[in-house]
N, C-alpha and C positions, 0 to 999 in steps of 0.2 A: 558641630555646634557653631553657630555664627552670631555675631553681635548685631546683625542687620535683620530687621523683621518687617513683615507687612504691617500696614496701618489697620488697626482693629476696627476703627470707625472713621471713615474718611468722608469729606464733603468735596465734591468735584465741581469745578465751575461749569456752568452752561454757557458762559460767554459774558464779557464785559467787566469781570471783577479783577482781572490781572493787573499788576502794577509793579513798578520799580520798588525795591525794598526801601524801607523808611530811611535808611542811612546812606542812600546813594545821591543825596541832593546837597549842592553847595549853598543853596538859598532856600529857606523855609517857605518863601513866597511861592516857589515852584510847587510845593506840596499842596498849598491852598488852591492854586490854579488848577491842578490836576483834579482835585476833589470837586471843585466847582464845575468843571467840564464833564466829570463822570462821577456822580455821587455814589455809584455802585462799586467804584474802585476799592480794593482792599485797603488802600491808604486811609480811607475815611474811618476804618476800624482801627488800623494800626497807629495812626496819628490823629486821634479824635480832636485834640486841641488845636490842630491846624485846619480843620474844616471851617469854611467861611462863617458859619453861624456860631462857632465856638472860639473864635479868635479872642485872645485876652484871658481865656480860661486856662487853668493849669492842667497838666496831663491827668493828674489824679481826679480832679473835679470833672473832667470830660469823659471819664471811663464809663459812666452810665449811658452816655450817648453811643459809645462804641458797642456796648452790649446790645443796645436797641437796634443799631444799624445791622449788626450781624444777624440778629434774629429776623429782621425784616428781609434780609437777603436770602436766608434759608426758606422763609415762608413764601416769598414771591417766585421761587424757582430759579434764583440765580445760582444756587448750588443744589446738587443732587447727591444723596447719600450712597455709600458703598462700604462693604465690609470685607475685612481681611484681604486687602489689595495692596499691590505696589502700582506705581504709575510710571510707565516708560516715558522718557522725556527726550525730545529732540529739538535742538535750536538750529535753525538754518537761515541762510541768506544767500542771494544770488552771488555766485563766484567764490563762495567760501565752502570749506569742508564742514559738514554738519558736526555739531557737538552732541554727545549722548550722555545720558545719566538716567537715574530713576529715583522717584520719591519713595522713601521708606522711613522706618523708625529705627533709631540706633540707641544702644544701651548707654545711658548717661554715666554709669559707673566705670566706663572704659575711657573716660576723658583723662588725659595725662598732660600735665603742664610743666614737668621737669624730668630730668634723667632718672631720678630716684622714685618716681611715681609711676607704677605700672598702669598699662592701658594701651589700647590700640588706636584711640582717637587722640591726636596730638593737637592741642591748642597752642598757638604760636605767637600771639601778639598781646601786648598790654592793652587794657581796655579802660573805658571811662565808666566808673561804677554807677553813675547816675543813669546812664542808658540801660545798664543791666537791670536796675531796680524797676525801670519803666516796663521792660519786657516781662519781668516777673509779675508785676501788677496786672498787665494786660492779659496774660495767660490765666491768671487766677480769676479775673473778672469775667472773661468771655468763655472760659473753659475750652479754648481751642488754641492751636498754633497755626498761624496764618502764613508765615514765611519760613522757608527751610534754611538750615545750615548747609553750605556747600562743602562737601568733603571730597578730597582728592585721593583716590585709591593708588597707593604707591607700590604695592606688591603684585597684584594681579591686574594692573592697569590695562595691559595689552589684551589679555584674554577677556576682561570685562568689556572693553571697547568692542571687540569682535562680537561678543554675545549680545550686547545691546543693539548693535547695528542689525544683526540677524533677527532679533526679536521684533524690532520695529518693522523690518521688511516684511515679516510674516503676519503682522498684526492687523492689517487692513486699515480702514479709515480711522482717524484719531477720534477720541472721545471729545476733545475740545482743542481749539487753537486760539492763539492770541498773538497780536503784533506789538512789538515794543517800540520805543522812541527812535531806535536806530534802523527800523524797518526789518528786523529779524522776526521770523515766525517761530513761536513756541508751540509745540504740539505734544499732547499727552495721550497715552493709551493705557487702559486698565488691564492688569493681569491678576487674575484670581489665584486661589490655591492650586498647586500642580507643579509639574516638573520645571517649567520655565521660571516660575516664581522662586522655587527652591534653588535652582542653579544660579540665578542672579544674586540672590541673597548670600549664597555661599561664596561666590566670586567677590562680591562687594566687601565681605567681612574677612577675606583671605589675606590681608596684609594691613600695614599701618594706614590709617585714614587721617589725612592732614586737613585741618580746618582752613579752607581757602577763602571762605567768606562766611561771616556769622560768629565771630568770636564772642560778641555780646550775647547772642542768642544761645550759644552753647553754655556759657557761664550762667545765664538765666535759668537754664534747665537744672543745673546743679544747685544754684541758690534757691530755686523754687521747689526743690525736692522731687523733680519729675524723674520717674524711672527710665523714660525714653524721650528722645527729642526728634522732631521732624527734620529730615535731611534729604538732600539730593546728593547721591553718590555719583561722581563723575570720574573721568580718566585724564591723565596728563595730555593725551593727544587732543582732548576736547577744549583745552583752555590756553589762554595766553595771559601775560601780565602786562598791563599798561602802567604809565606813570601815575604816581599819587603825589600831587603837588600841594602847596600851602599858600594861602593868602593871609596877610597880616593887615587887619583893618586899621590899626593905629600903632605907629612906631613910638618907642619911648625916648627917641633922640633923633637927631637929623641923620640923613643918609651918610654924609661924610663922616660923622662921628661913629656911626655903626661900622662903616668900612674900616676906619682906623682901629676900632676895637678888634675887629677880625684879624687885621694885620698884626696887632700886638699879641694875638694868641697863636700866631704862626701860620695864618692863612695867606695864600697867594691870591691877590686880587688884581684883575686887569679889566679894562673896559672892552666892550664888544660893539661892533657895528651891526645895524639891522634890527629887526624885531626880536623879541625874546623867543627862545626855542627851548624845548626839552633837550638836555644833553644826550648825545648819541650813546654814551657809555658812562659807567660810574667813575668816580674820582674827582669830578668837578660838578658844581651846581651853578645855576644861573639865577641871579637876583635882578628883578625889574622894579625900579622905583624912580620917581621923578623923571620919567621919560627916558631913562638910560638903563642899559643892560650891563651887568658886571658878571664875569665868570670868576668863580671862587673855588679854589682847591683847598678844602678844609684839612687841617693837620690831624692825622690819625693819632690815637692815644697809644703810646708805647706800652707793650705788654697786654693790651686789651685783646679780647677775642675778635675774630673776623666779623662776627655779627655786630659787635659794639663799634666797629669801625666802618660799618655800612654807611652810605651817604645819609640815609634817613636818620640813623642814630646820631651822626655828627651834626646834622641840622638841628635836631632836638637839643643836643648837648651844647654845641658851640655857638650856633646862631641864635636860637631862641633863649636858652638859659643864660649862657655866659655873656653874649653881646647885648641882647635886648632885655634880659632880666625877666623873661616870661616863662611861666610854667606851661608845658605842652597842652594842658587842659584849659588854658586861658581863653575866655570867650572872644578875645581879639584874633584868635587863630582859627581859620577855617580850613578843613582838610578837603581837598578837591580831587576827585577821582578822574580816571582817564577818559571818561565820557566828555569831559570839558577840555578842549584843546588849549594850547598856549595862547592862541589869539583871544580866547574868552577871558583868560586870566589877565592878559594885558588890557583888555577892554574894561575890566573891573577896576584896575588901577587908574587907567586914563579917565574913567568916569568919576573918580573920587570915592568909589565904594570901598576901596582898600588902598593902603599906602604902599604895599610891597607884595610882589609875587615871588615865591621860591619854587623853582622848577628843578626836578630831581629825576635822574635816569631811573627807569624801572628795574626792579629786581628780576633776574631771570628765573624761569620755572625750575631749572636745574639747581640753581643756588637755593631757591625756596625749599625744594625737597630736601637737599642736603642739610640745610640749617635745621629743619624740623626733625629729620631722622636722628640728628645729633642731640635732639631735645633742647635746643637753644631757642630763645625767645626773640622774635623780631620786634623792632620798634613799632609802636602803635601807628596804624594807618600807613603801612609801607607797601602793601600789595593790593592792586586793583585788578582783580581777575575779570576777564571777559571771555565768553558771554556770561552774564550773571543769571542765576536762577530767578525766575519771576515769582513774586509773592501773589497770593490770592488765587492760584490755580488749583492747588490741592491743599486742603485743610485737614488737620488731625484733631479729632475731638478727644479730650483728655479723660472724660468720665468713663 
């Protein structure tokens, strides 16, 4: 018995609908620009209030437009239906080892968020509840799931990786391909009922599945009462973790005052020469403000767990809350994933779009898996997995 299942009623892209997931952007204007350049992009359905013709409209008021766009896309052949399928998934780029996974459905009642809550799907980060409510409303309005939760198989990862590579090798030409903003090729192959589908679902459900991307989407499935949610199940050998940095658009005090507050709380602060960079390893963060870079070693909290003393947790607690008096959900804080390099963050500060950049060393895959298997919760927006599963390639119809 497995917790991973084929998609009862799937809609498969015929081209042009693939998109970055809605939460991968540091600037909402990027979403509007992508939709303007490609109205068939799944972003136009997932973020209807960011479409050019809907700017200024609330998310809820723009939902009818999302329903209309999805209906038009299905009617004009942008998607084609399939039943009881999983979709093999390969992400490749010149010079890189390919990443493997497959699209399927996973039992929602298996989600576990603490050590005393049973379940094989481990959700590991705090979330912003407003985003969850938007995902619930979108699924209810459209009757479809457009973006998958990315799940990391920690038990049978090696065996699943080998089985996926073999299945793709034997599958022939892909059903569809799509290119992302980094030049990677995303390819999918459909697998109907039979031994290959059964084997992959069993392997995928054969150990703990950790939510690598899609904490909001998985909680939306629970909140919305969905029995299953759309997922891409992948393997540790298929992913890396890049930095997840922060921009602060408006400081609540001068930079010298903030640095003095950090020193008063036990931080070591010293200036650095050169442009801002992401720290090579944990233990020190880099702050860029007023054209200057400061390295800051934040004081761990005595007696706290290892996860509570991760750099991302210390930034949330010491820099944002204690020094600046900002809640992590404050609109003045932008969470910037690894697709945006340190030079981009510096450019935002230099251009006056933000007053400070906070650069944080990435969590390792090994530490990520260990923290999750211990059923501990990571700080919000602390892991930026790459390559990311693309939205709009495989849709799951809910009815």
